[in-house]
Structures are given as C-alpha cells and as structure tokens.
C-alpha positions, -999 to 999 in steps of 0.1 A, spaced: 358 -350 816 375 -335 785 360 -325 753 376 -355 734 352 -377 756 323 -363 747 301 -369 714 282 -350 689 249 -362 678 237 -346 646 200 -341 639 176 -319 616 184 -285 635 224 -293 638 232 -266 611 206 -243 625 226 -245 660 260 -242 646 249 -208 626 233 -196 659 263 -204 679 289 -189 655 270 -155 655 269 -155 694 306 -169 699 318 -143 670 300 -115 693 302 -124 728 335 -144 730 336 -179 741 333 -170 777 306 -144 774 286 -165 750 256 -182 771 235 -214 762 205 -194 767 217 -168 740 227 -194 713 196 -213 717 177 -181 713 198 -171 684 195 -204 667 157 -207 675 160 -240 694 151 -249 729 179 -257 754 169 -292 753 175 -294 717 210 -277 719 221 -300 746 211 -332 728 236 -321 701 261 -306 721 265 -313 758 292 -291 763 298 -255 754 335 -264 743 325 -290 721 299 -265 703 326 -239 698 350 -264 685 327 -276 660 319 -239 648 357 -235 644 365 -266 626 335 -261 602 349 -227 593 384 -239 590 373 -268 567 351 -245 546 380 -223 540 402 -250 532 380 -264 507 372 -231 492 409 -228 487 417 -263 474 387 -260 450 399 -228 432 434 -234 429 451 -253 400 477 -272 421 496 -282 389 501 -247 376 536 -230 383 546 -231 420 547 -193 420 511 -192 410 499 -218 435 521 -205 463 506 -168 453 469 -179 454 474 -202 484 491 -175 504 466 -149 495 438 -171 508 455 -177 539 465 -145 548 429 -132 542 413 -157 563 437 -150 595 433 -115 592 396 -118 584 374 -107 616 362 -140 619 399 -157 615 411 -134 641 384 -139 670 386 -176 665 423 -175 670 421 -152 702 394 -171 715 413 -204 711 445 -190 724 427 -174 757 411 -207 766 439 -231 755 455 -231 790 422 -238 808 410 -263 779 439 -278 763 420 -300 740 402 -268 728 434 -253 713 448 -288 701 415 -292 681 418 -258 667 452 -265 657 444 -298 639 416 -286 619 433 -251 609 471 -248 608 479 -283 610 456 -288 576 473 -260 559 506 -275 567 498 -311 557 482 -299 525 512 -275 514 536 -303 523 518 -327 499 519 -302 473 554 -296 478 560 -331 473 543 -333 441 559 -302 427 593 -317 436 586 -346 416 578 -324 384 615 -307 391 596 -276 399 610 -272 436 639 -289 456 636 -294 495 647 -321 520 617 -312 545 585 -307 531 567 -300 564 596 -276 575 587 -258 539 553 -254 548 560 -241 583 583 -214 567 559 -204 538 529 -198 565 553 -177 585 565 -157 555 528 -148 548 521 -136 583 553 -114 581 548 -76 588 506 -75 590 501 -104 614 519 -93 645 509 -58 641 470 -67 637 473 -92 669 491 -69 688 464 -38 678 488 -17 662 465 -20 632 429 -29 631 427 -43 596 446 -54 563 441 -40 528 438 -63 500 471 -43 484 489 -53 518 478 -89 515 493 -89 480 525 -72 489 533 -94 516 525 -127 498 542 -116 466 574 -108 489 566 -143 508 568 -162 473 600 -145 462 615 -154 493 604 -190 491 613 -195 456 646 -180 459 653 -207 488 638 -238 470 629 -231 434 647 -250 411 
C-alpha cells in the first residue's frame, strides 16, 4: 500500500500531533523517529496518533507539506507582485534561499532524498508541495510581468527553473555537501543579487 492510498483524518488534536511530529522528525530523522516518541512529544496516545495518521510516511509528508505551504504563503503575502521585476525577484529569491538553507529546510530535503528510493511517493509529495509550488508561482508571475512589458520570454516554466537554480548558486552545493555548515544573510543577499542581475540580463526588456 502506498501513502497515496491512505487518508488523513483531522480532529481536535491534529495540529498538536503535527507539532510534536515536526520536533521529532527534525531531531531524529525519518528512520529514527518512533511513533512512541512522537506520541510522547505531542502529548497524545498512540491510538490518537494512528487515528489521524495510519502511516508514519503520511505524517512526515503532512509535516513537510504544511511547512512548505506556510513558507509559500509567507512569501506571497509580503511581496508586492506588481512591483518592478528586480524588486520582486530579489524578495522572492531571498525568501527562497533563506528557507532551503535553513536547518529545517535542509533536514526536510535530506530526509526526502534519502527515503525517495524506497518510498517514491514521499519524494513526489515533497516536490509537489515545495519546488513545484515555487516553480508554478514564479511562472505565473512571469506571465503577468511579460503582459506588462517588463519581461520577455518564450518558456515561463523554464525561466522559473532557471531563476531557482541561479538563487542556489555557490552556497547550496557547498552546504549540501558539508563544505560549509551555514549561510549568512550577507551571502544570501550576494547570491540573490547576482541571480537577479543575470536573470534580468537574459529576460529583461
């Protein structure tokens, strides 16, 4: 049975279970996180936990999805999408890079990659709730900016992918491979400023 065939039942202690699971997954990883420990940290019975989430993978995906959605909402709520492209790209890129280089963002990424071979639907759900959302939102913005005469491109999704990769330049590979253990705010601004400049040189009008 795959995670996709299972269903989540929401109830009064649903958010309480999610908060507890988030803490345990981030401390112990997916494999090391036990249902007993999640129930203890969430201060619920195992029966209550299983009534909401019959599978640990389902619980992990819900934690990852909820955090990705929270980050996406936070970005969209704060950014004026009708501002000049340079401003929109800078704010969006900085928010994106801060999240993926955060302790939580790194752990979610590592766990999903580590488990995706055994549980493909885990990796797919993470992609759909995180990277795919960023890709779709940016492509939609590019269409709007192009209609206003601010950008010019033939493939909006490709441009979204390119901008995301530009924002990961330099710091992301070194962080993932353990060359560095954190990314400073100054480095985030430096990388994103360069990404925006490069992107605008290619697609700006």
